[in-house]
C-alpha positions in Angstrom: -10.5 -10.9 -6.8 -6.9 -10.6 -5.9 -6.0 -8.8 -2.6 -2.7 -7.7 -1.3 -2.3 -6.5 2.3 1.0 -4.7 3.1 2.1 -3.8 6.5 4.5 -0.8 6.7 6.7 0.4 9.6 8.0 3.8 9.3 10.8 5.4 11.1 10.0 7.8 13.8 9.1 11.2 12.5 8.7 10.1 8.9 4.8 9.5 8.8 3.8 12.3 7.0 6.5 11.9 4.6 5.4 8.5 3.9 1.7 9.7 3.6 2.8 12.0 0.8 4.2 9.4 -1.1 1.5 6.7 -0.4 -1.1 9.3 -1.6 0.6 9.7 -5.0 0.7 5.7 -5.3 -3.1 5.7 -4.3 -4.0 8.4 -6.8 -2.0 6.4 -9.7 -3.1 2.9 -8.5 -6.9 3.8 -8.5 -6.8 4.9 -12.2 -5.5 1.4 -13.1 -8.1 -0.5 -15.0 -7.7 -3.7 -13.0 -7.4 -1.8 -9.6 -10.8 -2.1 -7.4 -9.6 -0.7 -4.4 -6.4 1.0 -2.9 -6.6 1.8 0.8 -4.0 3.5 2.8 -4.5 3.0 6.6 -2.7 4.6 9.6 -2.6 2.7 13.0 -5.4 4.2 14.9 -3.5 4.4 18.4 -0.5 6.9 17.9 2.8 5.6 18.4 4.9 6.9 21.2 7.3 9.8 20.5 10.5 8.4 19.0 8.8 5.1 18.0 7.9 3.6 14.6 4.6 4.4 13.1 2.3 1.4 11.5 0.5 1.7 8.0 -1.4 -0.8 6.3 -2.3 -0.8 2.5 -5.1 -2.8 1.3 -5.0 -3.3 -2.4 -7.6 -5.2 -4.4 -7.4 -6.1 -8.2 -9.6 -8.1 -10.4 -6.7 -10.6 -11.2 -3.2 -11.3 -10.0 -2.1 -10.1 -13.5 -3.6 -6.7 -12.8 -1.4 -6.6 -9.7 1.6 -7.7 -11.4 1.0 -4.9 -14.0 0.6 -2.4 -11.2 4.1 -3.3 -10.0 5.4 -2.2 -13.5 3.9 1.3 -13.2 5.8 4.5 -12.8 3.9 5.6 -9.7 4.7 2.2 -8.1 8.4 2.4 -8.7 8.5 6.1 -7.5 6.6 5.1 -4.4 8.9 2.1 -3.8 12.0 4.1 -4.2 10.8 7.1 -2.2 9.6 5.2 0.8 12.5 2.6 1.2 14.7 5.2 3.2 11.5 6.0 5.5 10.9 2.3 6.4 11.9 1.0 9.7 12.1 -2.6 8.1 11.2 -3.8 4.7 7.3 -3.8 3.6 5.7 -7.1 4.3 3.1 -8.0 1.9 0.6 -11.0 2.1 -1.5 -11.9 -1.0 -5.0 -13.4 -0.9 -7.8 -14.6 -3.1 -11.1 -13.1 -2.2 -13.7 -15.5 -1.0 -16.7 -13.0 -0.1 -17.9 -11.0 -2.0 -17.6 -13.3 -4.9 -17.6 -10.4 -7.4 -16.8 -6.6 -7.2 -18.1 -4.1 -9.7 
C-alpha cells in the first residue's frame, strides 16, 4: 500500500472554503479504483482568531501508480487550483509504504 500524508495550513477565515473543496476531492478520490482511503482531518484544537488553520489529508492507494493516476484526475486539478489561494504556505506531502497491515481489501 502506498500512503501520502499531506499537511495543509490555511489562511485565517478560509477553513470552510478549504473544506468545501476538500470534500469534492475526497468524493472523487474514493471513486478511483486504486484509492483505498482518503481522509480529510481538521486540527482538533481550534486556532486562535486571525491564525492559520491546520488540516491533514491521509490518502492510501494500492500502488504508487494509483497515486500518480489520482494526480491526473479532473477533481485533483480542480482541488489543487481552488485551494492554492487559500493556503498560508504550500501543501507538504510525505509519502510512505505501509508496513502493517500487510494488505487492505
